[in-house]
C-alpha positions in Angstrom: 16.0 101.3 71.3 18.8 103.7 72.3 20.2 106.2 69.8 23.8 105.0 70.3 22.7 101.5 69.2 21.0 102.9 66.1 24.0 105.1 65.2 26.3 102.1 65.2 24.0 100.1 62.8 24.6 100.0 59.0 22.0 101.4 56.6 20.8 97.8 55.8 20.5 97.0 59.5 18.5 100.2 60.0 16.0 99.2 57.3 15.7 95.8 58.8 15.1 97.3 62.3 12.5 99.7 60.9 10.6 96.8 59.3 10.7 94.9 62.5 9.5 97.8 64.6 6.9 98.6 62.0 5.6 95.1 62.3 5.4 95.2 66.1 3.6 98.6 65.8 1.1 97.1 63.4 0.4 94.2 65.7 -0.1 96.4 68.7 -2.5 98.7 66.8 -4.4 95.7 65.7 -4.7 94.4 69.3 -5.9 97.8 70.5 -8.6 97.8 67.8 -9.8 94.5 69.3 -10.0 96.2 72.7 -6.8 95.1 74.4 -5.3 98.3 75.9 -2.4 96.7 77.7 0.4 97.9 75.5 -0.2 101.7 75.4 3.2 102.6 76.7 4.9 100.1 74.4 3.0 101.6 71.5 4.3 105.1 72.4 7.9 103.7 72.6 7.6 101.9 69.3 6.4 105.1 67.5 9.4 107.0 68.9 11.7 104.2 67.8 10.4 104.5 64.2 10.9 108.2 64.3 14.5 107.8 65.5 15.2 105.3 62.8 13.7 107.5 60.1 15.5 110.6 61.3 18.8 108.9 61.4 18.3 107.4 57.9 17.4 110.9 56.6 20.4 112.5 58.2 22.7 109.9 56.6 21.0 110.5 53.2 21.6 114.2 53.5 25.2 113.7 54.7 24.6 115.3 58.1 25.4 112.2 60.1 27.5 109.1 59.2 27.3 105.5 60.4 30.4 105.8 62.6 29.7 109.2 64.0 31.4 109.3 67.3 32.2 113.0 67.7 32.1 113.9 71.3 31.3 117.4 72.2 34.4 119.6 72.7 35.2 120.3 76.3 35.8 123.8 77.3 39.2 124.6 78.8 39.2 126.2 82.2 40.5 129.6 82.5 43.4 130.2 84.8 42.6 132.5 87.7 44.5 135.7 87.9 46.6 136.1 91.1 
């Protein structure tokens, strides 16, 4: 899941998404234990999604990031050339 999508979610939605991704991760690990190695890339992606969600939730708890954080990086002004 993209970081932009996660940033626009509320705290309750983040918890729900974390639970959903955690359930998918559990099922994939269980399948791999049974010998099905088809979802290795999906497993890696789900682990990264869980990390993104937890990081964003922690940032919000510490007050580093907010739900509606849309701060774009400041653009540098171009210097005028001397004649």
